[in-house]
N, C-alpha and C positions, 0 to 999 in steps of 0.2 A: 433461283442460282442463275448466273451468266452462261451463256455458252462456254464448258470448261469442256475440255481437254487436258488430262492429268495424262503427264509421263511419271509411270511408277517405276521404282526399282528398289534393290537391297541384296546384301552380300548375303553370305550362308545363316549369320548371328541375326539378319532381321527376313526372314522366309518365309517364315507360318506369319509373322504379321503381313506381309505384303500381298498373300496370300487370303490371308483374311478382309484387308481392304480392298483388295480388288473383286470379292465377294460383295462389299459395302456400294462398292461403284457400280456393276452391273445388276444390284437390287434397284437403284437409282436412276438406270440409264446415262450416268454420266458417260462418257466416251471415256479410252483409258488406252494409251500404252505400255505394255508390259516391257522392259528393256534389260530383265533378269535379275538376277540370278533365276535359274528354272529348276534348281535343284540346291541340295543344304550339302552340296559338297563346299571347301574354304575356294573361297575366290577374293578378289583384290578388290576393294568397295571403293578407290579412287575411281576405276575406269566405271563402275555404275553412276557414280556421281556424277561426270566428265558425260555420260549419255543421256542421261534426264536434264543436264543443262545444253546441253543440243538440242535437243527436241524444245526445248522451250525458246532458247533463241531462235532457233530455227521457224518458228510462229506451229509445226506442229505439234504443242501442245502451249496450252497458256500458266501452266500449273505446272508443279512436278510435287514426288512424295517420293523421300528416301528414308529406308529404313535400314541400319544395323546393331549390333549389338549393344551400343551407349549410345546413338544417335550424331557422337560427336565428331567419329573421323567422316561420316556423309558429309556433316557441316562444315567443316574446318575443307575440306575436296570440292563444297560444290562453292563454295564463297571465294574460292581461286579465282572463278569462273567472271569473269567481266558480265556484269548485265543478272548475275544472281544472284539473290538474296536469300539464302536460306536462314531460317528460325527453325533450331532445334525448341520445342515445347513436349513439357513434360505435363502442361495442367491446360485447362482450355479458357483459361483468362489469359496466359501467355500468347495463346493461337489465334485468338480474336483480336488482340491487341495488335500480335504480328506482321498480319493484315492490315486492321486499320491502321495503324501510324508507322508502320515499316514498308508496307505493300511487299510486302515475301511474297515470294514465288514461290519458292520449294521450303514444304514441310518436311524436317527431319525429327524421327521416333526413334525411341531406343528399345528396342524388343524384349531386353533384358534388365530395364528398368523398371516400366511403369506395365501395370495390368494392360490386357489386352480389351476391357470393357472401356477402361478409360483412353488406352487408342483407337477406339473406335469415334469416340465421343470427340476425341481432338481434332479428329480429322473432320468429322463433320461439324464441328463449329468454324473449322478452318476452309472450308468451302464454301459455306454459307458467309461466310464473313467478307467487306468489303475495305477498299482505303478511302477511308476519308479525306484526305489530300488536303486542301486548305494548309496549313500550319505545319503539318508535316509531311507537304511535299519538298519543301525549302528543303529541312535536313535528309530528307531520302535522296533527292537531287547532288546535294554534297559529297552523297557516298560515289555516285555515280563519277 
């Protein structure tokens, strides 16, 4: 894996998976920035998504992971930020292709939708995958 530094965040609906993903990152010596939430109390996912996006755009992190109940709200909020390409993934194939073809810089997951082991497999594949560029670069450039 490249020199990864991951900004990670969740709302209350994704708090448990965020904590598990942090343990995954620690076990692999992958640097991370936890932007919250830090409790299971209700909070607003758009704020967390913006914090992760800001860490990527500032260069403090080069990838982001966001978790909420379904992953939908986080992906919508993150994709509102210019320069962010957030992919909501519920399987490892989509995770790999989101990096290879779309150069996704944020992974979104839904804690209430996928099992914890699958979530960690998705994170693993997504972090290990890289952008293929080539014909895909032209398309990603069109998004920007």
